All heavy atoms as an XYZ file, in Angstrom:
753
protein
N     -67.216     88.872    115.665
C     -67.909     87.799    114.973
C     -68.630     88.389    113.777
O     -69.264     89.428    113.870
C     -68.894     87.136    115.916
C     -69.723     86.095    115.227
S     -70.860     85.274    116.330
C     -69.750     84.655    117.546
N     -68.543     87.726    112.648
C     -69.159     88.224    111.437
C     -70.669     87.995    111.405
O     -71.251     87.334    112.258
N     -71.282     88.548    110.387
C     -72.732     88.436    110.225
C     -73.171     86.985    110.074
O     -74.165     86.559    110.660
C     -73.178     89.258    109.008
C     -74.669     89.265    108.703
C     -75.443     89.821    109.900
C     -74.951     90.090    107.468
N     -72.403     86.193    109.336
C     -72.757     84.780    109.146
C     -72.737     84.028    110.482
O     -73.586     83.200    110.752
C     -71.818     84.117    108.142
C     -71.986     84.604    106.725
S     -73.636     84.296    106.066
C     -73.536     82.549    105.834
N     -71.762     84.310    111.314
C     -71.665     83.663    112.612
C     -72.847     84.005    113.500
O     -73.394     83.154    114.187
N     -73.250     85.262    113.483
C     -74.405     85.669    114.290
C     -75.687     85.019    113.785
O     -76.521     84.596    114.580
C     -74.552     87.188    114.292
C     -73.500     87.877    115.101
C     -73.871     89.335    115.333
N     -72.769     90.070    115.899
C     -72.450     90.056    117.179
N     -73.152     89.340    118.007
N     -71.432     90.745    117.619
N     -75.850     84.970    112.471
C     -77.046     84.330    111.912
C     -77.090     82.851    112.282
O     -78.145     82.308    112.596
C     -77.096     84.503    110.391
C     -77.445     85.924    110.003
O     -78.013     86.688    110.785
N     -77.098     86.290    108.788
N     -75.943     82.206    112.247
C     -75.858     80.786    112.617
C     -76.218     80.598    114.095
O     -76.929     79.669    114.456
C     -74.443     80.269    112.342
C     -74.234     78.845    112.741
C     -74.383     77.960    111.549
N     -74.037     76.609    111.946
C     -74.760     75.583    111.619
N     -75.821     75.741    110.873
N     -74.408     74.391    111.999
N     -75.720     81.478    114.951
C     -76.041     81.408    116.375
C     -77.535     81.554    116.600
O     -78.127     80.800    117.364
C     -75.317     82.505    117.151
C     -73.868     82.233    117.383
C     -73.233     83.333    118.212
O     -73.802     84.403    118.393
N     -72.050     83.062    118.710
N     -78.122     82.514    115.946
C     -79.567     82.724    116.107
C     -80.347     81.539    115.584
O     -81.339     81.127    116.192
C     -79.983     84.016    115.425
C     -79.493     85.210    116.189
C     -80.003     86.494    115.660
N     -79.434     87.553    116.489
C     -79.218     88.764    116.085
N     -79.536     89.108    114.852
N     -78.697     89.663    116.889
N     -79.922     80.985    114.472
C     -80.588     79.810    113.918
C     -80.502     78.641    114.907
O     -81.501     77.962    115.169
C     -79.960     79.416    112.585
C     -80.437     78.101    112.064
N     -81.667     77.960    111.464
C     -79.869     76.874    112.080
C     -81.833     76.685    111.137
N     -80.761     76.012    111.492
N     -79.323     78.404    115.452
C     -79.146     77.302    116.397
C     -79.948     77.508    117.672
O     -80.527     76.562    118.206
C     -77.668     77.115    116.731
C     -76.895     76.539    115.569
O     -77.464     75.935    114.671
N     -75.599     76.757    115.560
N     -80.001     78.735    118.149
C     -80.806     79.031    119.331
C     -82.291     78.831    119.027
O     -83.043     78.317    119.850
C     -80.530     80.453    119.819
C     -81.082     80.816    121.189
C     -80.598     79.824    122.249
C     -80.677     82.227    121.557
N     -82.699     79.215    117.837
C     -84.087     79.002    117.409
C     -84.401     77.499    117.352
O     -85.466     77.060    117.802
C     -84.326     79.664    116.059
C     -85.694     79.430    115.517
C     -86.015     78.715    114.400
C     -86.936     79.898    116.054
N     -87.367     78.700    114.223
C     -87.963     79.417    115.216
C     -87.272     80.659    117.159
C     -89.305     79.688    115.457
C     -88.621     80.926    117.394
C     -89.609     80.444    116.550
N     -83.493     76.702    116.820
C     -83.709     75.252    116.743
C     -83.822     74.650    118.144
O     -84.653     73.771    118.386
C     -82.581     74.575    115.963
C     -82.569     74.905    114.481
S     -84.113     74.524    113.629
C     -84.143     72.759    113.802
N     -82.999     75.108    119.067
C     -83.089     74.654    120.452
C     -84.455     75.003    121.023
O     -85.114     74.165    121.642
C     -81.987     75.291    121.302
C     -82.119     75.061    122.813
C     -81.767     73.624    123.156
C     -81.252     76.028    123.577
N     -84.890     76.216    120.793
C     -86.180     76.678    121.310
C     -87.318     75.838    120.755
O     -88.194     75.396    121.505
C     -86.394     78.162    120.950
O     -85.310     78.925    121.476
C     -87.698     78.680    121.509
N     -87.315     75.598    119.469
C     -88.377     74.802    118.840
C     -88.402     73.392    119.426
O     -89.460     72.876    119.788
C     -88.195     74.755    117.299
C     -89.119     73.733    116.666
C     -88.438     76.137    116.710
N     -87.243     72.764    119.533
C     -87.183     71.394    120.050
C     -87.688     71.319    121.490
O     -88.451     70.416    121.847
C     -85.759     70.856    119.959
N     -87.278     72.267    122.321
C     -87.705     72.268    123.727
C     -89.205     72.498    123.829
O     -89.892     71.815    124.593
C     -86.927     73.329    124.542
C     -87.560     73.564    125.893
C     -85.487     72.910    124.712
N     -89.730     73.429    123.067
C     -91.172     73.715    123.127
C     -91.983     72.515    122.645
O     -92.960     72.115    123.289
C     -91.511     74.986    122.314
C     -93.008     75.135    122.116
C     -90.945     76.217    123.010
N     -91.576     71.908    121.547
C     -92.297     70.741    121.034
C     -92.265     69.601    122.052
O     -93.291     68.970    122.333
C     -91.726     70.286    119.668
C     -92.251     68.923    119.266
C     -92.045     71.322    118.597
N     -91.093     69.330    122.626
C     -90.971     68.249    123.607
C     -91.820     68.530    124.848
O     -92.508     67.650    125.358
C     -89.506     68.050    123.984
C     -89.296     66.941    124.958
C     -88.857     67.051    126.242
C     -89.529     65.540    124.750
N     -88.790     65.809    126.833
C     -89.203     64.865    125.936
C     -89.981     64.791    123.658
C     -89.313     63.485    126.078
C     -90.083     63.423    123.798
C     -89.755     62.785    124.985
N     -91.793     69.770    125.321
C     -92.567     70.144    126.507
C     -94.060     70.020    126.228
O     -94.817     69.501    127.068
C     -92.216     71.576    126.958
O     -90.810     71.657    127.178
C     -92.948     71.956    128.221
N     -94.505     70.477    125.073
C     -95.926     70.349    124.712
C     -96.332     68.884    124.587
O     -97.431     68.495    124.999
C     -96.223     71.099    123.411
C     -96.208     72.615    123.520
C     -96.321     73.245    122.138
C     -97.318     73.105    124.437
N     -95.458     68.078    124.018
C     -95.745     66.648    123.871
C     -95.911     65.986    125.238
O     -96.852     65.230    125.457
C     -94.618     65.967    123.096
C     -94.834     64.498    122.929
C     -94.254     63.510    123.649
C     -95.709     63.861    122.003
N     -94.705     62.290    123.222
C     -95.605     62.470    122.208
C     -96.567     64.334    121.006
C     -96.326     61.553    121.462
C     -97.278     63.407    120.267
C     -97.156     62.042    120.501
N     -95.001     66.271    126.161
C     -95.104     65.688    127.494
C     -96.368     66.152    128.211
O     -97.043     65.359    128.884
C     -93.873     66.047    128.335
C     -92.552     65.420    127.895
C     -91.417     65.933    128.762
C     -92.620     63.903    127.925
N     -96.713     67.424    128.053
C     -97.919     67.944    128.701
C     -99.165     67.342    128.072
O    -100.135     67.018    128.763
C     -97.971     69.463    128.629
C     -99.020     70.012    129.564
O     -98.747     70.074    130.787
O    -100.122     70.347    129.095
N     -99.157     67.176    126.775
C    -100.284     66.549    126.078
C    -100.477     65.128    126.581
O    -101.595     64.695    126.852
C    -100.032     66.558    124.573
C    -101.070     65.810    123.766
C    -100.357     64.641    123.067
N    -101.303     63.845    122.331
C    -101.424     62.543    122.487
N    -100.687     61.901    123.357
N    -102.279     61.870    121.778
N     -99.373     64.377    126.728
C     -99.472     63.015    127.245
C    -100.021     63.004    128.668
O    -100.831     62.147    129.020
C     -98.110     62.323    127.212
C     -97.737     61.883    125.818
O     -98.565     61.892    124.907
N     -96.484     61.528    125.640
N     -99.594     63.947    129.473
C    -100.090     64.044    130.841
C    -101.590     64.331    130.854
O    -102.332     63.772    131.657
C     -99.330     65.141    131.580
O     -99.751     65.218    132.909
N    -102.034     65.167    129.939
C    -103.459     65.493    129.848
C    -104.262     64.280    129.393
O    -105.295     63.953    129.979
C    -103.683     66.667    128.866
O    -102.959     67.796    129.348
C    -105.143     67.005    128.737
N    -103.777     63.592    128.381
C    -104.506     62.455    127.816
C    -104.494     61.254    128.751
O    -105.533     60.636    128.994
C    -103.913     62.060    126.437
C    -104.476     60.742    125.951
C    -104.188     63.153    125.415
N    -103.337     60.919    129.291
C    -103.211     59.675    130.036
C    -103.397     59.799    131.547
O    -103.665     58.809    132.217
C    -101.850     59.025    129.743
C    -101.698     58.671    128.291
C    -100.744     59.311    127.513
C    -102.512     57.718    127.699
C    -100.598     58.984    126.165
C    -102.380     57.393    126.359
C    -101.418     58.028    125.591
N    -103.236     61.017    132.073
C    -103.400     61.193    133.515
C    -104.555     62.112    133.872
O    -104.833     62.323    135.046
C    -102.117     61.756    134.128
C    -100.964     60.799    134.035
C     -99.766     61.324    134.803
N     -98.611     60.523    134.472
C     -97.450     61.019    134.090
N     -97.274     62.312    134.020
N     -96.451     60.222    133.802
N    -105.157     62.714    132.869
C    -106.285     63.598    133.106
C    -105.911     64.942    133.712
O    -106.764     65.625    134.270
N    -104.633     65.334    133.600
C    -104.235     66.627    134.149
C    -104.780     67.756    133.280
O    -105.169     67.547    132.135
C    -102.715     66.726    134.268
O    -102.141     66.778    132.983
N    -104.777     68.935    133.836
C    -105.271     70.109    133.118
C    -104.071     70.943    132.685
O    -103.181     71.229    133.497
C    -106.213     70.937    134.019
C    -107.436     70.096    134.378
C    -106.630     72.225    133.331
C    -108.333     70.727    135.408
N    -104.061     71.333    131.421
C    -102.956     72.126    130.887
C    -102.937     73.506    131.531
O    -103.964     74.158    131.659
C    -103.090     72.265    129.373
N    -101.753     73.923    131.943
C    -101.548     75.239    132.532
C    -100.453     75.939    131.729
O     -99.284     75.542    131.814
C    -101.139     75.091    134.001
C    -100.787     76.416    134.656
O    -101.163     77.482    134.118
O    -100.142     76.379    135.716
N    -100.801     76.959    130.939
C     -99.808     77.613    130.081
C     -98.576     78.121    130.834
O     -97.457     78.001    130.338
C    -100.582     78.771    129.453
C    -102.008     78.342    129.507
C    -102.141     77.514    130.751
N     -98.754     78.666    132.019
C     -97.617     79.168    132.791
C     -96.676     78.024    133.175
O     -95.464     78.146    133.071
C     -98.098     79.902    134.049
C     -96.979     80.499    134.870
C     -96.229     81.604    134.140
O     -96.802     82.350    133.359
N     -94.939     81.695    134.380
N     -97.245     76.904    133.598
C     -96.436     75.737    133.974
C     -95.686     75.198    132.761
O     -94.508     74.824    132.846
C     -97.319     74.649    134.572
C     -96.572     73.411    135.001
C     -97.525     72.395    135.587
N     -98.755     72.276    134.810
C     -99.015     71.311    133.935
N     -98.147     70.357    133.750
N    -100.136     71.278    133.263
N     -96.349     75.156    131.611
C     -95.723     74.672    130.373
C     -94.558     75.582    129.985
O     -93.470     75.116    129.638
C     -96.760     74.574    129.235
C     -97.800     73.507    129.567
C     -96.087     74.299    127.899
C     -99.003     73.515    128.648
N     -94.772     76.882    130.066
C     -93.733     77.854    129.728
C     -92.514     77.687    130.639
O     -91.375     77.632    130.167
C     -94.305     79.277    129.833
C     -93.308     80.351    129.528
C     -92.923     80.599    128.216
C     -92.754     81.111    130.541
C     -92.000     81.589    127.924
C     -91.829     82.103    130.265
C     -91.451     82.343    128.952
N     -92.762     77.589    131.939
C     -91.660     77.432    132.881
C     -90.941     76.093    132.699
O     -89.726     76.019    132.825
C     -92.167     77.587    134.311
C     -92.552     79.022    134.631
C     -93.235     79.186    135.975
O     -93.449     78.170    136.683
O     -93.561     80.332    136.321
N     -91.697     75.050    132.373
C     -91.083     73.742    132.126
C     -90.166     73.806    130.900
O     -89.081     73.219    130.894
C     -92.155     72.679    131.937
N     -90.577     74.521    129.868
C     -89.748     74.666    128.666
C     -88.464     75.433    128.982
O     -87.385     75.061    128.517
C     -90.534     75.374    127.562
N     -88.570     76.476    129.785
C     -87.374     77.230    130.180
C     -86.416     76.332    130.966
O     -85.212     76.324    130.717
C     -87.757     78.429    131.041
C     -88.377     79.559    130.279
C     -88.723     80.692    131.206
O     -89.476     80.523    132.156
N     -88.185     81.862    130.929
N     -86.952     75.604    131.907
C     -86.136     74.733    132.746
C     -85.476     73.631    131.916
O     -84.286     73.352    132.067
C     -86.998     74.132    133.852
C     -86.292     73.379    134.960
C     -85.309     74.280    135.692
C     -87.316     72.823    135.936
N     -86.243     73.021    131.020
C     -85.697     71.965    130.154
C     -84.554     72.484    129.292
O     -83.536     71.814    129.132
C     -86.793     71.382    129.270
C     -87.599     70.310    129.917
C     -88.622     69.774    128.908
C     -89.578     68.805    129.531
N     -90.282     69.281    130.708
N     -84.717     73.662    128.709
C     -83.664     74.188    127.834
C     -82.365     74.391    128.622
O     -81.286     74.066    128.132
C     -84.106     75.493    127.165
O     -84.317     76.517    128.118
N     -82.471     74.904    129.834
C     -81.292     75.107    130.675
C     -80.625     73.769    130.979
O     -79.421     73.609    130.818
C     -81.699     75.814    131.972
C     -80.544     76.165    132.861
C     -79.804     77.308    132.629
C     -80.201     75.365    133.941
C     -78.736     77.655    133.451
C     -79.144     75.692    134.772
C     -78.411     76.843    134.518
N     -81.412     72.791    131.372
C     -80.858     71.488    131.739
C     -80.337     70.713    130.524
O     -79.357     69.973    130.648
C     -81.882     70.667    132.522
C     -82.090     71.178    133.907
N     -81.095     71.179    134.863
C     -83.169     71.744    134.492
C     -81.554     71.707    135.973
N     -82.813     72.067    135.780
N     -80.971     70.864    129.371
C     -80.473     70.209    128.155
C     -79.070     70.706    127.841
O     -78.183     69.932    127.492
C     -81.393     70.470    126.978
C     -82.615     69.607    126.938
C     -83.103     68.810    127.938
C     -83.510     69.461    125.845
N     -84.256     68.194    127.526
C     -84.531     68.571    126.242
C     -83.561     70.008    124.569
C     -85.576     68.204    125.414
C     -84.612     69.647    123.747
C     -85.607     68.748    124.162
N     -78.877     72.012    127.916
C     -77.550     72.566    127.624
C     -76.526     72.103    128.649
O     -75.405     71.737    128.304
C     -77.612     74.093    127.587
C     -78.381     74.675    126.413
C     -78.556     76.169    126.598
C     -77.694     74.368    125.102
N     -76.895     72.122    129.915
C     -75.982     71.685    130.968
C     -75.635     70.202    130.820
O     -74.490     69.807    131.000
C     -76.596     71.923    132.354
C     -76.737     73.374    132.711
C     -75.401     74.009    132.933
C     -75.342     74.550    134.324
N     -74.116     75.269    134.587
N     -76.626     69.374    130.503
C     -76.405     67.929    130.373
C     -75.474     67.599    129.213
O     -74.769     66.590    129.249
C     -77.736     67.209    130.190
N     -75.473     68.443    128.207
C     -74.604     68.220    127.057
C     -73.220     68.813    127.274
O     -72.419     68.866    126.349
C     -75.227     68.827    125.800
C     -76.540     68.185    125.413
C     -76.369     66.726    125.170
N     -76.469     66.495    123.750
C     -76.186     65.361    123.169
N     -75.783     64.345    123.882
N     -76.298     65.216    121.888
N     -72.945     69.296    128.488
C     -71.631     69.829    128.799
C     -71.382     71.203    128.223
O     -70.244     71.626    128.085
N     -72.434     71.911    127.896
C     -72.285     73.256    127.339
C     -72.174     74.271    128.467
O     -72.816     74.131    129.498
C     -73.482     73.622    126.450
C     -73.697     72.666    125.289
C     -72.446     72.591    124.440
N     -72.672     71.825    123.251
C     -71.984     70.750    122.925
N     -71.049     70.305    123.712
N     -72.210     70.115    121.811
N     -71.377     75.277    128.253
C     -71.220     76.333    129.245
C     -72.364     77.317    129.110
O     -72.541     77.921    128.061
C     -69.910     77.079    129.033
O     -68.840     76.199    129.182
N     -73.110     77.452    130.165
C     -74.160     78.458    130.210
C     -73.643     79.527    131.154
O     -73.320     79.231    132.303
C     -75.486     77.857    130.719
C     -76.563     78.912    130.769
C     -75.910     76.697    129.833
N     -73.520     80.759    130.664
C     -72.847     81.797    131.432
C     -73.783     82.588    132.342
O     -73.491     83.703    132.706
C     -72.085     82.771    130.502
C     -70.971     82.040    129.787
C     -73.034     83.449    129.538
N     -74.906     81.998    132.706
C     -75.798     82.657    133.644
C     -76.381     81.612    134.583
O     -76.313     80.425    134.319
C     -76.900     83.426    132.923
S     -78.019     82.401    131.957
N     -76.938     82.078    135.666
C     -77.538     81.170    136.643
C     -78.911     80.726    136.156
O     -79.477     81.312    135.221
C     -77.681     81.885    137.985
O     -78.653     82.911    137.874
N     -79.445     79.705    136.792
C     -80.794     79.248    136.449
C     -81.806     80.367    136.661
O     -82.707     80.560    135.838
C     -81.176     78.012    137.269
C     -82.594     77.474    137.061
C     -82.845     77.129    135.599
C     -82.842     76.270    137.944
N     -81.653     81.135    137.735
C     -82.578     82.246    138.004
C     -82.532     83.276    136.870
O     -83.584     83.746    136.410
C     -82.235     82.901    139.332
N     -81.325     83.613    136.392
C     -81.203     84.552    135.278
C     -81.778     83.957    133.992
O     -82.388     84.649    133.183
C     -79.743     84.947    135.057
C     -79.209     85.821    136.173
O     -80.022     86.453    136.881
O     -77.977     85.856    136.353
N     -81.548     82.665    133.797
C     -82.060     81.972    132.613
C     -83.599     82.029    132.577
O     -84.194     82.231    131.532
C     -81.603     80.524    132.625
C     -81.979     79.748    131.409
C     -83.094     78.983    131.235
C     -81.239     79.643    130.190
N     -83.089     78.399    129.992
C     -81.968     78.789    129.332
C     -80.033     80.173    129.759
C     -81.519     78.473    128.064
C     -79.599     79.841    128.487
C     -80.337     79.007    127.661
N     -84.221     81.874    133.741
C     -85.685     81.903    133.810
C     -86.219     83.301    133.480
O     -87.321     83.433    132.972
C     -86.175     81.462    135.189
C     -85.840     80.021    135.527
S     -86.556     78.801    134.416
C     -88.196     78.657    135.106
N     -85.411     84.332    133.738
C     -85.827     85.696    133.405
C     -85.609     85.959    131.917
O     -86.452     86.528    131.243
C     -85.037     86.725    134.248
C     -85.444     86.595    135.714
C     -85.266     88.141    133.737
C     -84.557     87.362    136.665
N     -84.466     85.518    131.390
C     -84.131     85.782    129.994
C     -83.404     84.585    129.386
O     -82.177     84.577    129.297
C     -83.250     87.029    129.907
O     -82.920     87.297    128.565
N     -84.151     83.546    128.968
C     -83.512     82.349    128.402
C     -82.665     82.676    127.179
O     -83.065     83.429    126.313
C     -84.685     81.461    128.008
C     -85.843     81.980    128.773
C     -85.589     83.441    128.989
N     -81.502     82.117    127.146
C     -80.642     82.275    125.979
C     -79.760     83.502    125.992
O     -78.827     83.578    125.209
N     -80.030     84.456    126.865
C     -79.234     85.686    126.865
C     -77.764     85.378    127.134
O     -76.883     85.941    126.486
C     -79.771     86.662    127.897
N     -77.490     84.481    128.044
C     -76.112     84.109    128.348
C     -75.416     83.453    127.183
O     -74.219     83.613    126.991
N     -76.161     82.722    126.381
C     -75.563     82.063    125.222
C     -75.144     83.074    124.172
O     -74.052     83.004    123.631
C     -76.553     81.077    124.597
C     -76.924     79.880    125.446
C     -77.986     79.056    124.733
C     -75.714     79.033    125.734
N     -76.034     84.013    123.875
C     -75.727     84.989    122.839
C     -74.596     85.915    123.267
O     -73.746     86.267    122.469
C     -76.976     85.799    122.486
C     -78.042     85.013    121.738
C     -79.277     85.878    121.520
C     -77.531     84.492    120.413
N     -74.572     86.288    124.555
C     -73.512     87.184    125.018
C     -72.163     86.498    124.973
O     -71.164     87.115    124.653
C     -73.750     87.635    126.471
O     -75.077     87.401    126.838
C     -73.469     89.077    126.638
N     -72.134     85.242    125.322
C     -70.864     84.519    125.347
C     -70.457     84.035    123.964
O     -69.356     83.569    123.776
C     -70.966     83.327    126.289
N     -71.370     84.127    123.008
C     -71.054     83.688    121.656
C     -70.942     82.190    121.520
O     -70.197     81.695    120.698
N     -71.701     81.437    122.340
C     -71.613     79.987    122.252
C     -72.894     79.352    121.743
O     -73.039     78.154    121.772
C     -71.250     79.360    123.619
C     -72.315     79.689    124.656
C     -69.887     79.783    124.056
C     -72.150     78.926    125.949
N     -73.832     80.155    121.271
C     -75.092     79.583    120.806
C     -74.861     78.619    119.656
O     -75.572     77.634    119.515
C     -76.070     80.677    120.391
N     -73.868     78.881    118.835
C     -73.583     77.973    117.730
C     -73.186     76.596    118.213
O     -73.558     75.592    117.640
N     -72.430     76.540    119.302
C     -72.032     75.246    119.851
C     -73.139     74.659    120.710
O     -73.176     73.463    120.938
C     -70.760     75.410    120.678
C     -69.574     75.766    119.840
C     -68.292     75.625    120.624
N     -68.283     76.348    121.877
C     -67.788     77.554    122.063
N     -67.279     78.208    121.045
N     -67.783     78.114    123.249
N     -74.036     75.494    121.190
C     -75.075     75.014    122.103
C     -76.057     74.104    121.395
O     -76.489     73.105    121.940
C     -75.817     76.198    122.713
N     -76.424     74.438    120.189
C     -77.445     73.655    119.518
C     -76.878     72.701    118.483
O     -77.595     71.857    117.974
C     -78.476     74.583    118.868
N     -75.615     72.802    118.169
C     -75.021     71.874    117.215
C     -75.623     72.014    115.833
O     -76.015     73.077    115.417
N     -75.722     70.915    115.149
C     -76.309     70.930    113.823
C     -77.775     70.580    113.888
O     -78.435     70.803    114.884
N     -78.275     69.983    112.825
C     -79.675     69.624    112.774
C     -80.013     68.690    113.932
O     -79.376     67.680    114.143
C     -80.003     68.964    111.449
C     -81.341     68.326    111.439
C     -81.609     67.007    111.313
C     -82.608     68.971    111.567
N     -82.940     66.779    111.373
C     -83.585     67.963    111.522
C     -83.013     70.285    111.738
C     -84.953     68.253    111.629
C     -84.359     70.556    111.842
C     -85.306     69.547    111.777
N     -81.000     69.015    114.662
C     -81.507     68.267    115.794
C     -80.430     67.901    116.787
O     -80.318     66.779    117.243
C     -82.260     67.025    115.344
C     -83.296     66.657    116.340
C     -83.255     65.613    117.199
C     -84.493     67.339    116.622
N     -84.362     65.601    117.998
C     -85.149     66.645    117.652
C     -85.091     68.486    116.130
C     -86.356     67.057    118.187
C     -86.297     68.886    116.635
C     -86.912     68.171    117.649
N     -79.573     68.845    117.088
C     -78.549     68.725    118.104
C     -77.570     67.590    117.815
O     -77.248     66.810    118.668
C     -79.146     68.552    119.497
C     -80.253     69.511    119.769
C     -81.504     69.060    120.078
C     -80.045     70.874    119.655
C     -82.536     69.942    120.307
C     -81.075     71.758    119.882
C     -82.321     71.294    120.208
N     -77.106     67.519    116.598
C     -76.176     66.455    116.223
C     -74.786     66.706    116.756
O     -73.869     67.005    116.011
N     -74.615     66.585    118.077
C     -73.310     66.829    118.699
C     -72.419     65.647    118.571
O     -72.629     64.587    118.930
C     -73.468     67.213    120.166
C     -74.206     68.471    120.333
C     -74.175     69.553    119.522
C     -75.120     68.809    121.373
N     -74.986     70.527    119.993
C     -75.580     70.093    121.123
C     -75.575     68.156    122.483
C     -76.481     70.740    121.937
C     -76.466     68.806    123.292
C     -76.905     70.098    123.015
């Protein structure tokens, strides 16, 4: 894979990460405001990892690692398999 392909993969993985983190923070913020829950950074982090795994699976993307491996190193399976470019699609996951 050429340099352009790798840069595109990293960009797409970064876009996935940003979207998952923003969505997870938004949901936690709503829970804090409307339900009076207390924010827990560890819970938020784990929720973002879990969401990213399930988002990819729900879109029919092949994730080449187990959920347990994903929780240890999110995205590693995507980069190794060279599918990060297909994982995140275009702008805002325009699949």
